[in-house]
VOGU-3710 file (C-alpha; in Angstrom, 3 decimals, decimal comma):
1> mvrgypated> 22,990/-162,969/54,423  25,273/-165,529/56,001  26,588/-164,358/59,319  30,155/-164,562/60,562  31,156/-167,281/62,988  33,686/-167,306/65,823  37,037/-168,684/64,916  37,642/-172,336/65,548  40,612/-173,739/67,395  42,171/-174,827/64,125
11> smtsrnplth> 41,929/-171,374/62,562  43,643/-169,665/65,493  47,331/-169,181/64,890  48,434/-166,964/67,745  51,948/-165,581/67,601  51,945/-165,228/71,377  51,925/-168,587/73,189  51,252/-166,789/76,494  47,817/-165,655/75,319  46,887/-168,747/73,332
21> gkkqralall> 45,294/-170,503/76,289  43,355/-167,373/77,303  41,904/-167,044/73,817  40,935/-170,713/73,860  39,031/-170,144/77,128  37,431/-166,961/75,708  36,373/-168,857/72,602  34,771/-171,563/74,742  32,909/-168,895/76,700  31,691/-167,290/73,454
31> kasrfdearp> 30,345/-170,615/72,230  28,532/-171,012/75,554  27,102/-167,458/75,245  28,848/-166,468/78,494  29,641/-163,029/77,114  30,094/-161,194/80,424  32,919/-163,578/81,326  34,546/-163,529/77,879  34,533/-159,737/77,456  37,127/-158,741/80,140
41> mlekicatdr> 39,452/-161,550/79,058  39,444/-160,432/75,408  39,661/-156,722/76,232  42,714/-157,390/78,383  44,415/-159,400/75,628  43,742/-156,645/73,062  45,044/-153,992/75,466  48,174/-156,032/76,217  48,955/-157,071/72,649  47,266/-154,681/70,197
51> rdaeawyllg> 48,645/-156,655/67,237  46,820/-159,874/68,094  44,408/-160,220/65,179  42,670/-163,294/66,643  41,867/-161,465/69,846  40,394/-158,523/67,950  38,397/-160,929/65,814  36,967/-162,713/68,849  36,161/-159,427/70,548  34,407/-158,277/67,372
61> tlheqtgtpg> 32,381/-161,493/67,368  31,375/-160,847/70,982  30,202/-157,323/70,181  28,310/-158,518/67,108  26,487/-161,149/69,128  25,677/-158,779/71,997  24,217/-156,056/69,795  26,969/-153,446/69,641  27,676/-153,391/65,905  29,754/-150,208/65,973
71> eaercyrcaa> 32,268/-151,802/68,325  32,132/-155,027/66,330  33,063/-153,152/63,142  35,942/-151,382/64,911  37,335/-154,695/66,189  36,963/-156,503/62,863  38,626/-153,611/61,084  41,604/-153,818/63,489  41,881/-157,544/62,855  41,692/-157,125/59,061
81> eleparaelh> 44,327/-154,394/59,067  46,667/-156,582/61,134  46,219/-159,641/58,919  44,945/-158,383/55,546  45,510/-161,770/53,873  42,851/-163,543/55,977  39,604/-163,693/54,006  37,383/-164,471/57,014  38,329/-161,177/58,663  37,148/-159,126/55,678
91> falgnvqqaa> 34,050/-161,312/55,519  33,189/-160,654/59,160  33,757/-156,935/58,652  31,474/-156,969/55,622  28,718/-158,659/57,628  28,516/-155,977/60,302  28,748/-153,246/57,674  25,894/-154,803/55,737  23,794/-155,196/58,899  24,349/-151,509/59,671
101> ghteqatksy> 23,189/-150,492/56,193  26,677/-149,565/54,994  26,258/-151,611/51,849  28,953/-149,954/49,752  31,557/-150,597/52,458  30,276/-154,148/52,875  30,636/-154,695/49,135  34,297/-153,690/49,282  34,931/-155,988/52,236  33,318/-158,991/50,513
111> rralairpdf> 35,319/-158,299/47,362  38,542/-158,286/49,415  37,574/-161,604/50,966  36,917/-163,111/47,532  40,149/-161,732/46,097  41,960/-163,778/48,745  39,669/-166,836/48,539  37,710/-167,042/45,269  35,902/-170,175/46,482  34,578/-168,468/49,640
121> leaqgnlgaa> 30,933/-169,483/49,249  29,474/-167,369/52,054  31,290/-164,250/50,886  30,057/-164,832/47,332  26,467/-165,111/48,525  26,669/-162,099/50,811  28,269/-160,003/48,067  25,254/-160,849/45,920  22,935/-159,683/48,721  24,869/-156,416/49,130
131> lesqgqleea> 24,775/-155,715/45,400  21,066/-156,556/45,216  20,287/-154,113/48,028  22,062/-151,392/46,016  20,042/-152,162/42,900  23,016/-153,667/41,062  20,873/-156,577/39,998  22,812/-157,921/37,027  26,014/-158,236/39,063  24,040/-159,698/41,965
141> vrcyeqacrl> 22,764/-162,419/39,614  26,333/-163,241/38,575  27,390/-163,537/42,226  24,521/-165,864/43,030  25,279/-167,911/39,917  28,854/-168,354/41,097  27,597/-169,318/44,565  25,321/-171,949/43,004  28,278/-173,352/41,061  30,305/-173,587/44,268
151> dptraelhfn> 27,513/-175,499/46,006  24,543/-176,504/43,830  22,943/-178,443/46,707  21,915/-175,419/48,798  18,321/-174,403/48,211  18,849/-170,919/49,636  21,378/-170,066/46,947  18,955/-170,892/44,129  16,265/-168,920/45,948  18,565/-165,910/46,282
161> rgnplrklgr> 19,445/-166,059/42,601  15,780/-166,016/41,665  15,051/-162,751/43,494  17,110/-160,289/41,386  16,077/-162,171/38,234  12,447/-161,524/39,149  13,189/-157,839/39,771  14,884/-157,657/36,370  11,773/-159,021/34,687  13,516/-162,261/33,722
171> hdeavhcyra> 10,546/-164,225/34,958  11,267/-167,526/33,180  14,692/-167,718/34,814  13,318/-166,698/38,207  10,706/-169,464/38,030  13,471/-171,959/37,173  15,511/-170,861/40,213  12,598/-171,149/42,633  11,730/-174,579/41,266  15,361/-175,632/41,751
181> alklradfpe> 15,256/-174,418/45,347  12,026/-176,333/46,009  13,413/-179,480/44,440  16,196/-179,382/47,037  13,927/-178,310/49,893  10,211/-178,898/49,517  9,339/-177,224/52,854  10,510/-173,761/51,782  7,542/-171,383/52,113  9,466/-168,301/50,993
191> aldnlgiali> 10,452/-170,044/47,763  6,841/-171,112/47,192  5,633/-167,557/47,771  8,170/-166,038/45,403  7,484/-168,746/42,824  3,815/-167,779/42,888  4,693/-164,102/42,439  7,022/-164,955/39,553  4,356/-167,125/37,894  1,857/-164,236/38,002
201> alaahrrdag> 4,461/-161,890/36,512  5,327/-164,471/33,850  1,669/-164,915/32,993  1,249/-161,151/32,599  4,388/-160,970/30,446  3,239/-163,752/28,153  -0,233/-162,252/27,997  1,214/-158,917/26,857  3,438/-160,745/24,350  0,378/-162,281/22,707
211> haapevlelf> 0,631/-165,853/23,998  -2,491/-167,994/23,847  -5,030/-167,312/26,561  -5,117/-170,951/27,860  -1,347/-170,820/28,434  -1,720/-167,616/30,438  -4,616/-169,057/32,410  -2,594/-172,148/33,300  0,169/-170,018/34,815  -2,301/-168,068/36,956
221> qeavevfhga> -3,846/-171,331/38,128  -0,445/-172,751/39,044  0,360/-169,582/41,004  -2,793/-170,038/43,081  -1,877/-173,677/43,792  1,635/-172,613/44,813  0,308/-170,013/47,269  -1,955/-172,665/48,809  1,139/-174,823/49,249  2,974/-171,970/50,979
231> lrlrpdcadt> 0,041/-171,485/53,350  0,067/-175,157/54,328  3,633/-174,633/55,531  3,085/-171,159/56,967  -0,644/-170,614/57,640  -0,220/-167,328/59,497  1,480/-165,303/56,736  -0,551/-162,244/55,731  1,628/-161,577/52,676  0,866/-165,006/51,242
241> ynnlaiglrh> -2,881/-164,561/51,709  -2,577/-161,206/49,951  -0,635/-162,797/47,084  -3,177/-165,608/46,850  -5,947/-163,026/46,546  -4,126/-161,378/43,635  -3,873/-164,717/41,830  -7,558/-165,450/42,441  -8,528/-162,033/41,071  -6,655/-162,785/37,840
251> lgrieeaaks> -8,770/-165,929/37,544  -11,964/-163,976/38,149  -12,613/-165,767/41,445  -13,639/-162,577/43,202  -15,424/-164,034/46,223  -12,483/-166,291/47,075  -10,115/-163,349/46,625  -12,161/-161,273/49,074  -11,967/-164,064/51,665  -8,195/-164,273/51,212
261> yrralvidpq> -7,777/-160,516/51,686  -9,913/-160,711/54,837  -7,780/-163,526/56,178  -4,654/-161,412/55,583  -6,240/-158,578/57,576  -7,117/-160,881/60,478  -3,424/-161,762/60,713  -2,184/-158,209/60,078  -4,888/-155,524/60,486  -2,530/-152,878/59,068
271> htdaheglat> -1,651/-154,756/55,864  -1,897/-151,894/53,372  -2,028/-153,999/50,204  -4,762/-156,245/51,613  -6,844/-153,222/52,597  -6,475/-151,765/49,125  -7,159/-155,098/47,435  -10,305/-155,693/49,468  -11,417/-152,133/48,774  -11,091/-152,811/45,061
281> iellrdrfae> -13,248/-155,918/45,260  -15,948/-154,282/47,368  -16,048/-151,269/45,046  -16,461/-153,613/42,110  -19,451/-155,123/43,873  -21,095/-151,794/44,853  -20,399/-152,354/48,553  -19,234/-148,806/48,981  -19,687/-148,288/52,714  -17,133/-150,963/53,622
291> awehyryrvs> -15,002/-150,345/50,521  -14,113/-146,743/51,340  -13,064/-147,748/54,861  -10,454/-150,051/53,344  -9,548/-147,702/50,488  -8,219/-145,026/52,832  -5,353/-147,369/53,762  -4,008/-147,269/50,218  -0,455/-146,143/49,498  -0,534/-142,797/47,787
301> mrsnktpgst> 1,935/-142,156/44,981  2,208/-138,444/45,525  0,920/-137,169/48,845  2,564/-137,495/52,207  -0,586/-139,035/53,576  -0,185/-141,798/56,111  -2,528/-144,658/55,172  -5,429/-144,968/57,558  -4,764/-141,667/59,329  -7,660/-139,616/57,969
311> tklpddlagq> -10,170/-138,253/60,464  -13,775/-137,361/59,767  -14,838/-133,816/58,923  -17,237/-131,877/61,169  -20,925/-132,114/60,265  -21,187/-128,357/59,810  -18,818/-127,260/57,047  -20,073/-123,697/56,736  -17,056/-121,383/56,725  -14,588/-124,284/57,000
321> rllamhdqgl> -11,334/-123,956/55,040  -10,601/-127,359/53,519  -7,413/-128,378/51,733  -7,597/-131,418/49,434  -4,229/-132,875/48,431  -3,422/-134,512/45,110  -3,184/-138,269/45,541  -2,695/-140,726/42,690  -2,398/-140,076/38,959  -3,947/-137,316/36,859
331> gdelfflrfa> -6,955/-139,478/36,060  -7,603/-140,037/39,743  -7,421/-136,302/40,400  -10,063/-135,622/37,782  -12,113/-138,606/38,924  -12,312/-137,749/42,625  -12,803/-134,016/42,082  -16,359/-134,866/41,019  -17,085/-134,800/44,762  -15,829/-131,219/45,158
341> pqfkrrgayl> -19,191/-129,506/44,438  -20,632/-131,166/47,539  -18,318/-129,115/49,726  -19,408/-125,961/47,941  -23,072/-126,754/48,608  -22,292/-127,233/52,300  -20,702/-123,823/52,594  -17,019/-124,833/52,752  -14,100/-122,998/51,184  -12,226/-125,613/49,146
351> myssspkias> -8,526/-125,344/48,325  -6,910/-127,929/46,086  -3,227/-128,850/45,720  -3,081/-129,727/42,047  -0,657/-131,367/39,698  0,706/-128,594/37,431  -0,253/-130,624/34,346  -3,968/-130,059/34,939  -3,831/-126,784/36,877  -4,994/-124,658/33,941
361> llarvtaide> -8,021/-126,918/33,399  -8,959/-126,828/37,075  -8,576/-123,058/37,265  -11,922/-122,843/35,406  -13,730/-125,234/37,787  -16,105/-123,212/39,967  -16,276/-125,861/42,716  -12,628/-125,121/43,624  -12,237/-121,820/45,448  -8,447/-121,700/45,456
371> llgqddpaqn> -5,925/-123,670/43,452  -2,522/-124,288/45,045  0,677/-125,729/43,647  1,941/-129,089/44,828  4,477/-127,524/47,169  2,420/-124,575/48,392  1,855/-124,536/52,157  -1,619/-124,970/53,602  -3,356/-121,607/53,836  -4,708/-121,795/57,371
381> adsvfsigdl> -6,692/-124,890/56,534  -9,090/-126,253/59,131  -8,797/-129,750/57,652  -6,305/-131,352/55,267  -7,081/-134,597/53,495  -6,201/-136,657/50,443  -8,507/-136,349/47,474  -8,963/-140,120/47,305  -10,638/-139,984/50,716  -13,488/-137,743/49,558
391> pwllgmhsaa> -16,073/-140,554/49,166  -15,266/-141,804/52,665  -15,352/-138,323/54,174  -18,697/-137,597/52,532  -20,202/-140,895/53,653  -20,909/-142,402/50,234  -22,668/-145,748/50,732  -24,023/-146,830/47,336  -23,914/-146,234/43,612  -26,974/-144,022/44,040
401> gippalplsp> -24,669/-141,391/45,548  -22,287/-141,210/42,583  -22,010/-137,608/41,352  -21,480/-136,822/37,664  -17,997/-136,346/36,236  -16,308/-133,023/36,960  -17,406/-130,620/34,176  -14,456/-129,318/32,133  -14,678/-126,477/29,638  -12,346/-126,486/26,622
411> lpermevmrd> -10,920/-123,134/25,547  -12,761/-121,861/22,445  -9,523/-120,927/20,676  -8,132/-124,433/21,197  -11,359/-125,874/19,834  -10,923/-123,885/16,620  -7,312/-125,013/16,217  -8,233/-128,658/16,763  -11,227/-128,425/14,424  -8,964/-127,139/11,655
421> rlamlgkppy> -6,355/-129,804/12,386  -8,908/-132,603/12,140  -10,120/-131,295/8,785  -6,562/-131,443/7,470  -6,090/-135,042/8,644  -9,082/-136,587/6,949  -12,812/-136,933/6,752  -15,082/-137,654/9,714  -15,892/-139,665/11,680  -12,820/-139,187/13,878
431> igvtwragdr> -11,867/-141,900/16,376  -9,163/-141,471/19,009  -7,359/-144,598/20,206  -5,097/-145,573/23,127  -3,973/-149,037/24,131  -1,843/-148,731/27,259  -1,882/-146,873/30,585  0,045/-147,011/33,826  3,562/-148,118/34,675  4,373/-151,828/34,909
441> skahvlykec> 7,498/-151,079/36,988  5,599/-149,362/39,818  3,868/-151,681/42,245  1,078/-149,314/43,190  0,284/-148,054/39,697  -2,391/-150,061/37,907  -1,105/-151,214/34,529  -3,515/-151,712/31,642  -2,781/-152,818/28,098  -4,615/-154,401/25,217
451> plprlaealr> -2,921/-156,090/22,219  -2,358/-153,509/19,501  -2,749/-155,876/16,511  -6,062/-157,118/17,866  -7,266/-153,559/18,417  -6,307/-152,664/14,840  -8,171/-155,718/13,570  -11,320/-154,599/15,379  -11,100/-151,090/13,905  -10,126/-152,142/10,355
461> pipatilalq> -13,652/-152,376/8,849  -14,693/-149,015/10,319  -14,567/-146,127/7,783  -13,085/-143,505/10,056  -10,010/-141,321/10,493  -7,983/-142,980/13,246  -5,936/-140,853/15,664  -3,339/-142,424/17,951  -3,511/-140,610/21,299  -1,250/-143,007/23,178
471> rhpapgeiet> 1,028/-141,338/25,700  4,695/-142,163/24,989  4,195/-144,823/22,311  7,085/-147,253/22,056  9,494/-146,887/19,088  7,876/-148,347/15,999  4,537/-148,851/17,727  2,592/-146,398/15,556  4,057/-148,021/12,447  2,969/-151,427/13,743
481> fraalgrevh> -0,519/-150,050/14,288  -0,624/-148,651/10,725  0,475/-151,964/9,254  -2,089/-153,918/11,265  -4,864/-151,443/10,401  -3,953/-151,380/6,712  -4,242/-147,600/6,384  -3,059/-144,328/7,878  -2,932/-143,736/11,601  -2,314/-140,130/12,605
491> dlsalnddle> 0,089/-139,761/15,515  -1,196/-137,095/17,931  0,521/-138,572/20,980  2,355/-135,290/21,656  -0,936/-133,723/22,771  -0,640/-135,648/26,035  1,839/-132,957/27,064  -0,675/-130,220/26,242  -3,880/-131,160/28,027  -5,684/-127,972/27,005
501> smlallalld> -5,356/-129,050/23,371  -6,131/-132,681/24,265  -9,303/-131,594/26,062  -10,401/-129,619/23,001  -9,683/-132,555/20,698  -11,571/-135,021/22,906  -14,574/-132,714/22,858  -14,575/-132,864/19,051  -13,943/-136,573/18,416  -16,846/-138,699/17,234
511> dyvgvsntnm> -15,632/-141,585/19,373  -12,816/-142,568/21,665  -11,613/-146,156/22,141  -9,014/-147,440/24,574  -8,028/-148,551/28,021  -8,893/-146,403/31,011  -6,518/-143,446/31,274  -6,432/-139,688/31,857  -8,000/-139,033/28,466  -11,037/-141,105/29,447
521> hlragvnrta> -11,593/-138,767/32,383  -11,141/-135,728/30,139  -13,655/-137,203/27,702  -16,150/-137,633/30,548  -15,465/-134,052/31,656  -16,639/-132,682/28,285  -19,750/-134,898/28,464  -18,824/-137,179/25,574  -19,039/-140,960/25,536  -16,320/-143,528/24,932
531> kvlvpappew> -15,657/-147,215/24,492  -13,471/-148,621/27,257  -11,384/-151,782/27,040  -11,183/-153,221/30,550  -8,590/-155,905/31,332  -9,214/-158,597/33,928  -9,094/-158,157/36,848  -11,047/-154,960/36,231  -10,225/-151,565/37,657  -12,837/-150,909/40,335
541> rwmaegkesp> -14,427/-147,842/38,705  -15,591/-150,048/35,812  -17,383/-152,482/38,168  -17,315/-156,262/38,116  -19,662/-156,922/35,221  -21,986/-155,354/32,675  -21,481/-153,085/29,678  -21,856/-149,881/31,687  -20,422/-148,349/34,830  -22,422/-146,038/37,099
551> wfpgftvyrq> -19,307/-143,866/37,360  -19,333/-143,152/33,599  -22,881/-143,047/32,217  -22,928/-143,486/28,449  -19,527/-145,166/28,275  -19,570/-148,713/26,907  -17,389/-151,281/28,662  -15,713/-154,202/26,843  -14,284/-156,748/29,242  -11,803/-159,583/29,148
561> gydgdwskaf> -13,406/-162,901/29,992  -10,363/-163,659/32,132  -6,868/-162,237/32,161  -5,412/-162,933/28,729  -8,674/-163,471/26,814  -9,755/-160,449/24,730  -11,683/-162,329/22,054  -15,264/-161,437/23,013  -14,350/-157,854/23,971  -12,913/-157,068/20,560
571> ddlqndtvns> -15,697/-158,864/18,674  -18,296/-156,808/20,529  -16,280/-153,598/20,045  -16,130/-154,093/16,307  -19,844/-154,855/15,980  -20,927/-151,957/18,183  -18,656/-149,424/16,465  -19,766/-150,424/12,979  -23,419/-150,267/14,014  -23,055/-146,886/15,741
581> lrk> -21,452/-145,319/12,674  -24,245/-146,634/10,447  -26,824/-144,717/12,450
//
């Protein structure tokens, strides 16, 4: 945001010649930062002539510069009311309102300034910033575009325009804006950093749109080079090291990524994203002791847990009342509850705050003594902790300490219903399929997706009844799958809202193929195997390499070679599935 400036001699048009000289002296004192001398002079002028807009403006400037924004706003408002046709007065008022977080008021003030002076560059830019902060991104883009037209030589304006475009997912345009900014100002580390972020987002977008893997790889490589450039200009920026690590992970350069995360943590030991990123890498590499230390700094989606605040449990848990809080998604709840039986064996009374979507399933789990709703108060708990901290609390140091998946028992009556439904749909074998999980719009939710046409191609030669179990398939997506497969695909996606029925179905399926999601955890809970499509960089529970994960014995893992390249994964999936059905 461009700040307001004190009036110049030329802009001052006092109606009172007796005070003109005093205001000139006050202005000189303001420019010299001699605020204690300027303040009584301006206060006296305003008290003597309350209709002197220039005096109120100068007094507002003094208060703004000395850190009393409330008084600054009052003074600017007086000035603007006295001379409503002066654009700079509304602009100055908008600045202090924006700084105070009163963005809606600031927006109105900037609009008034622009109504008077449409070519007011600073007001145009600051209006864009105010609109962006309110989430009005499309209008913010238009404001920044107008600002760029008014002065195309200012790098900051192109940079500002790129930011809402990136948030809108218009990655190509955002990249263009950042490049324009850097062309005007090569030593612009913020523009380099945001360009790198936009390039990663663009690469992911093109990957998901089916662009060729080499094209995607090139964008990831450029992002890494851009982050290196930003670090040459600003070598002590933890955010840039964190962003560099993300780019390196997409390229499969895990060791370099780990070093970059560590460098970020040297600069900022409380950098949450770097802790979580390093945890992911160390978990991938079976370095659990260090990994869980970093993992507890993660940002939880659901709990009120403060990252890094967890304290250790007492050694003797006999008779202890423990309350475990839900943490991430449903899959994570099911995943981490595998550690719950250990508390039972140590004599603790375990309460669990569950998501209502899986509460009925967990009500039959003997390791949980008491199931609470998400908003239920703690029942005299001796310790309260987030479920994702269980491995750390229990001192898990290696893959040898991985417990089996939480056993889940389908309801017999649901099993009968699902058995009859399958018989009506077609002949066995029955294969369930999903192709997407997570939410691309949420920063801390891992997004996974494989190309639907390629998945259909891999399944086409397999003589099986195919069931689409994708949660919230996009309009027309099932039809696209059918066309690519060349035969019927049965849409059972609605079962994702009835997990008792989904659990029963997953217990009956001959095979399950897809990206890692809640259904994978349900499948593990009924002690059935699955085939898992793992994008690069891999989710930590599927480990860095190999066709198996110690977290899911019997599951077969099919990995991208690098982000964007599914070719080998789908070839292996097809061969393995055909061979398994022949047996």
